[in-house]
C-alpha positions as CSV (number, residue, x, y, z in Angstrom):
1,M,24.2,-15.4,8.5
2,T,21.2,-12.5,9.3
3,P,18.6,-11.9,7.4
4,R,20.0,-8.5,6.3
5,E,22.9,-10.3,5.1
6,R,21.4,-12.7,3.5
7,L,19.9,-10.2,1.8
8,L,22.5,-7.8,0.9
9,C,23.9,-11.9,-0.8
10,A,20.8,-12.6,-2.9
11,L,21.0,-8.9,-4.4
12,N,24.5,-8.6,-5.2
13,H,24.5,-12.1,-6.9
14,K,26.1,-14.5,-4.1
15,R,25.2,-17.7,-2.4
16,A,23.0,-17.6,0.5
17,D,22.9,-19.9,2.8
18,R,18.7,-19.8,1.6
19,V,16.4,-18.3,-0.6
20,P,15.9,-14.7,1.3
21,F,12.3,-14.2,2.1
22,E,9.2,-12.1,3.6
23,F,4.7,-12.3,2.5
24,D,2.1,-10.7,3.5
25,F,-1.9,-11.4,4.1
26,T,-5.0,-10.8,3.3
27,P,-6.9,-9.2,6.6
28,P,-9.3,-12.3,7.1
29,L,-6.2,-14.5,6.7
30,Y,-4.4,-13.0,9.0
31,E,-7.3,-13.2,11.4
32,V,-7.1,-16.8,11.0
33,F,-3.0,-17.4,11.3
34,K,-3.6,-15.5,15.3
35,K,-5.9,-17.8,15.5
36,K,-3.6,-21.4,14.8
37,T,-0.5,-20.0,16.0
38,G,-1.3,-18.0,19.1
39,S,0.9,-15.8,16.9
40,D,-0.3,-11.7,16.1
41,S,3.3,-11.8,13.9
42,P,3.8,-13.1,11.6
43,F,7.0,-11.9,10.4
44,E,8.0,-13.2,13.7
45,Y,6.4,-16.3,14.0
46,F,8.1,-17.7,10.4
47,D,11.5,-15.6,10.5
48,M,11.0,-14.1,7.7
49,D,14.0,-11.7,6.7
50,I,12.6,-8.5,5.0
51,K,10.8,-6.1,7.6
52,K,8.5,-3.9,5.9
53,I,7.8,0.1,7.3
54,G,4.9,2.9,5.8
55,L,4.1,5.8,6.3
56,N,2.6,6.6,9.8
57,P,-1.3,7.2,9.5
58,T,-2.9,10.5,8.3
59,R,-4.2,12.6,10.1
60,L,-7.3,14.4,7.6
61,N,-10.7,13.1,8.5
62,A,-12.1,13.2,5.1
63,D,-15.2,12.0,4.0
64,F,-15.4,10.2,1.4
65,T,-19.4,8.4,1.2
66,R,-20.0,12.0,-0.6
67,Y,-18.3,10.3,-3.6
68,F,-20.7,7.4,-3.7
69,G,-24.5,6.6,-4.2
70,E,-26.0,3.9,-1.8
71,L,-23.0,2.0,-0.4
72,P,-23.3,-2.1,0.4
73,K,-22.8,-2.5,4.4
74,G,-19.2,-3.1,6.0
75,V,-17.5,-1.0,3.3
76,S,-14.5,0.7,4.3
77,F,-12.5,3.3,2.7
78,D,-8.5,3.5,3.3
79,E,-6.7,7.1,3.1
80,W,-7.1,7.6,-0.5
81,G,-11.0,7.2,-0.2
82,V,-11.5,3.9,-2.3
83,G,-14.2,2.2,-0.7
84,H,-13.0,-1.4,0.0
85,L,-15.7,-4.5,0.4
86,P,-14.4,-7.9,2.3
87,S,-15.1,-10.8,-0.1
88,G,-13.5,-13.7,1.5
89,L,-9.9,-15.2,3.1
90,Y,-8.0,-15.5,0.0
91,H,-9.2,-12.7,-2.5
92,F,-8.8,-9.1,-2.9
93,D,-11.5,-7.2,-1.0
94,A,-14.1,-5.9,-3.9
95,M,-13.5,-2.1,-4.7
96,L,-15.2,0.9,-4.9
97,P,-13.6,3.8,-6.9
98,P,-14.3,7.2,-5.6
99,L,-14.1,8.9,-8.7
100,A,-15.7,6.7,-11.9
101,N,-18.0,9.2,-13.6
102,K,-17.0,12.2,-12.2
103,S,-16.0,15.0,-13.3
104,L,-12.5,16.8,-13.7
105,E,-13.9,19.5,-11.4
106,V,-14.4,16.7,-9.0
107,L,-10.8,15.2,-9.1
108,E,-9.1,18.9,-8.8
109,N,-10.9,19.1,-5.6
110,Y,-10.5,15.3,-4.3
111,P,-8.5,14.9,-0.9
112,F,-5.6,13.5,-1.5
113,P,-4.1,12.0,1.8
114,D,-1.0,13.9,2.5
115,V,1.5,11.7,1.5
116,N,4.2,14.3,1.3
117,E,3.7,15.9,4.9
118,D,7.0,15.4,7.7
119,Y,4.5,14.2,10.7
120,R,4.1,10.4,7.8
121,F,8.3,10.4,8.3
122,E,8.7,11.2,11.8
123,G,10.4,8.1,13.8
124,L,10.9,6.1,10.8
125,D,15.3,6.5,10.9
126,D,14.5,5.1,14.3
127,I,12.7,2.4,13.6
128,I,14.8,1.4,10.4
129,E,17.7,1.7,13.0
130,D,15.9,-0.9,15.4
131,I,15.4,-3.2,12.5
132,H,18.7,-3.2,11.5
133,N,20.3,-3.6,14.6
134,R,18.1,-7.0,15.4
135,G,19.7,-7.8,11.7
136,Y,17.0,-7.8,9.8
137,A,16.2,-6.5,6.0
138,V,14.2,-3.1,5.6
139,A,11.7,-2.6,2.9
140,F,9.6,0.7,2.3
141,C,6.1,-0.1,1.3
142,S,4.2,2.4,-0.3
143,V,2.2,-0.4,-1.5
144,L,0.2,0.8,-4.9
145,S,2.1,2.2,-7.8
146,I,0.8,5.1,-9.4
147,F,-0.9,3.2,-11.9
148,E,-2.4,1.1,-9.2
149,T,-3.8,4.7,-7.0
150,S,-5.0,6.2,-10.2
151,W,-7.0,2.1,-11.4
152,Y,-8.4,2.2,-7.9
153,L,-9.4,5.5,-7.9
154,R,-10.6,5.8,-11.2
155,G,-11.7,2.2,-12.0
156,M,-9.8,0.1,-14.3
157,E,-11.9,0.9,-17.8
158,N,-12.3,4.1,-16.5
159,L,-8.7,4.6,-16.8
160,L,-7.8,2.9,-19.9
161,I,-10.5,4.9,-21.4
162,D,-8.7,7.8,-19.7
163,M,-5.4,7.0,-21.4
164,L,-6.4,5.3,-24.9
165,E,-9.1,9.0,-25.3
166,E,-5.9,11.2,-23.6
167,N,-8.7,12.2,-21.0
168,E,-7.2,15.2,-18.5
169,F,-8.0,12.8,-16.0
170,A,-4.9,10.2,-17.7
171,T,-2.7,13.3,-17.9
172,L,-3.3,15.8,-14.8
173,G,-0.6,16.3,-12.8
174,K,1.8,14.9,-15.3
175,D,4.5,17.8,-14.6
176,G,4.6,17.2,-10.5
177,G,1.7,15.8,-9.8
178,L,2.0,13.2,-6.9
179,I,3.6,9.6,-8.0
180,L,3.9,6.4,-5.3
181,A,5.9,3.9,-6.3
182,P,6.1,0.5,-5.2
183,T,7.5,-1.3,-2.4
184,H,11.7,-0.4,-2.2
185,V,14.3,-2.5,-0.5
186,L,15.9,0.2,2.2
187,T,17.9,-2.8,3.5
């Protein structure tokens, strides 16, 4: 049974030869994995059933430091402008929300990533076909849902207060704003 057949059986509530699986490492744990196994591919090393793919990297080059005051050493930014500070092997990074305590005007002019641009999807059909030809299932991973994206950008407390008070920060864009879905299995 191929990994893709295994997953399709499970999704259709049929008996498979084993439970299909996939998992991720935090970046520091990934480094430990590489050092201990000599492999740079957990997917291949553990013969996982589902291969995750995502959008091609953004070509935008935004300076997100202007949304923060003084930053600690070691901060990196994702394409959403969320600051990440490494915190350890088995835990998420400390996240620094760029829109915490910011005005609606700042939100309206914020440099959001270009997730809908055609170049972000270039070549994905060929990648999916290759993975399928090797017998694996494919999951598209956009990493964040609209709630998580909002939480990471605004900060949990601010976001919850925004929603409670029906603040414009929580309602802006509800009639056509950007919505990302969590991981979707494409099989």
